[in-house]
N, C-alpha and C positions, 0 to 999 in steps of 0.2 A: 656245164654249169652248174656244180651241187645246191641242190634249193634248200633256204635255209630254215633251217629250224621255226616252227610256227609255235610261240609260245599261247600258253593258257592258266589260268586263274581266276579265283573270286573276285567277285565284280559286289555293289554294291551302289542299284539306280539310285536314278534323283529323288527324294524325298516326293517330292511333287507329283509323282507319275506320269509328267510331261517329259518330251523326248528331250536328252540333255541339251544346258545349253553352254555348257564347259565340262572339261575331263581332268580328272588329276589321275596318274599314274604311280603308284607307288612299288619301288625296288628293295626286295626284302634284302638282309645281309647273307653270307655264308653259311652253307649248314641249316638257313631255314626255310620256309615256303612263305606264298602267297596269302592262305589263311594266317600267317603269324600277323602280317603287317597290315590287312586289311580292319585287323582287331583298334587300329589308329582311328577310324573313320567316326565308331561313334561320338568322338568328344568334338565331331568338327561338322555334323552331319546335319546338326539343324540349322549352322550357319548357312547352308551353299544346296538349297531345296529343287536350284537345276542341275546339280552336277553327280554326274557319273562318276565314281570309282573302280577303279582298276588295280586288281595287286597280280600282277603274272607271275606264274611261277618261273625260275629260270633254268636253263636250256641243257643244262647236266644234272645230276640228282650227284647230294654229294657222299663219298665215300664214307661210311661211319656214323651218319649223321641219320638217322631212321626219317623217311617223310622228308625231308631238307633236298635244297640245294644248290646246286652254284653257280654263279656267272662264269668263272673259271676257276681252274684247281689253284688251290694254296698249298703247294708241295713246301715253299722256303717262302721269304720273303724280299728275295731277291727284286730290286724296282725292274731289273728288265724284264723277270717273266711276269710281273701286272700289268706292264706296258700292254708287253705282249699281248696278256689273255684280257686285258681293255678293248684290245684294237682288234681282238676278234670277235671278240662277242660283241661292239658295239654295232655292226651292221643287221643283226638280227633285233635289236630292240627299235633301231630305228624304221625297219618294216613293222614293227610290232606296231606304233606309233604313228605309221602313213597308215594303217590296216584301219587302228580305230577312230581315225580323224576323218578319213574318206567314210566308214560305216556311219558316223554320225551326223557326217556332214559340217565337222568345225573346224577353225586354220588353227594354226599352231600358235597365237599368239589367246586360244582358249584353253591350251593346256598347261597344267603348273607338273612339274616333276620332285615326287619325295623321296627320298631312298635313306636306309637305314644302314652304313657300312659299308660293305662291300656294295650294296644299294645304290650311295650315297658316289661312289667314284664311279658307277656305271650311269647316275643321272648326269653326272657333271662332265662325263668323258661323250657323253651321245648329245646333252642338250647346249652343251656349250659349243657345239659343231653344226648344228642343225642350219640348213637354209636362210629358214626366217626363223626370227627368235620365238622360243616360246616363251609365255606370260610371266616365268620365273623359277626359281629352283630352290628347294627346300631340303638339305642334308642334313641330316641327325650321324654324328659319329665316322666322320668321312675324312675323305682327302680330294685332294688331286693326285691321282696315278700318273699320266703322261705331259711331263710338262717338256717332254722335246719335243710336243706337236702343238706349243702355245699357238704358233703362230694360223693353225687348221681354227681357230677357235673363232669363228667369223661373226658370230651371232651375241648380243650382249643383254640376255634376260635379270632380269635383279635373281641375285641371292642370297639365300639364308642359309648360316652355318652357325648347329650346335650341338655342343660338345659337352661331356662332363669332365671335372678337370681331374676325378681319379681312375678316368680309361684306363685299364690298362693292354688294349688290346688294340686299339689306333689311339696312342695318347694326343692328350688338349694341342702340344706345341704342331701338331698338321692342321688344328683349325687355323690357328695362328700363321702359318705358314702360308697354304692356302690364299685365306682372306687377304693378305699382303699382296698376294703372285696377282690377284683378278684386280685391288685395288690398283696396283700398279701400271696395269692394263686397260683401263678405264671405267670396269666393274663396280657395281653398286652393291656393295656385299654390306650385310647385317651379319653379329655376331652374338652367340649369346654361351655364356659358359655357366653351366651345373654347378655349385661347389658343391663334392665329396660325391659326385657322380662317376660311377664307372659307366661301362660300354652298354649302353640302357640309355631311354627314353624318361624323362620325368612330368610333373604337370605341368610345370615353370614352359619346357621346351615345346609341349604340346600345346597351349597356348600361343605363346612367339607363333607357330608353325600354323596355329590355325588364322591367327591377326595377321601373317603374311600369306596366306592364301587368298584371305577373304579383301586383301587390299591389290593382288595380283591380278587376280578372277573376275573381279567388279569394276 
């Protein structure tokens, strides 16, 4: 059996200096890296003195993006290719989560997943299929990828989806469709659309995300 790639990336330790009581794992977008997404943490850290933030780099170097990584290759927008990529990568993220929870003696209900774009796709792919529910999933500019595997989604953590209505990369319709799909399955889903925002995160989205994390981790 081939060993899964081990993930690594930047982290921000608890501001209290004490062992972490909760964990936030941030999953970056296609062609980006953990350093980019760990940049969100200063907006939230003051409210989470006992939380460890980790932003692992995806397992594959992204062609044409110096210093960038990908959770799976995007050679076209074929839905089946997205599904195959997300399914292939999910065990790698699951193993990383398991290792971090074991390392710090934490349970799934003390873990929140945050994603951006392709990272949101992976946060939903993994977080909704964990045997034990995570505390919550915060997804920016992403979507549900594998709707053919909805029956595999056995845990129901709260979800917040945030999107810009001028996003040219992942259209805002993805938020509405993903949210409606999850709500129909009994999930507690919140949503926020930022007017005029493209494929990015604005201050309103950061504030809503921070409030969501505070609610699910406290």
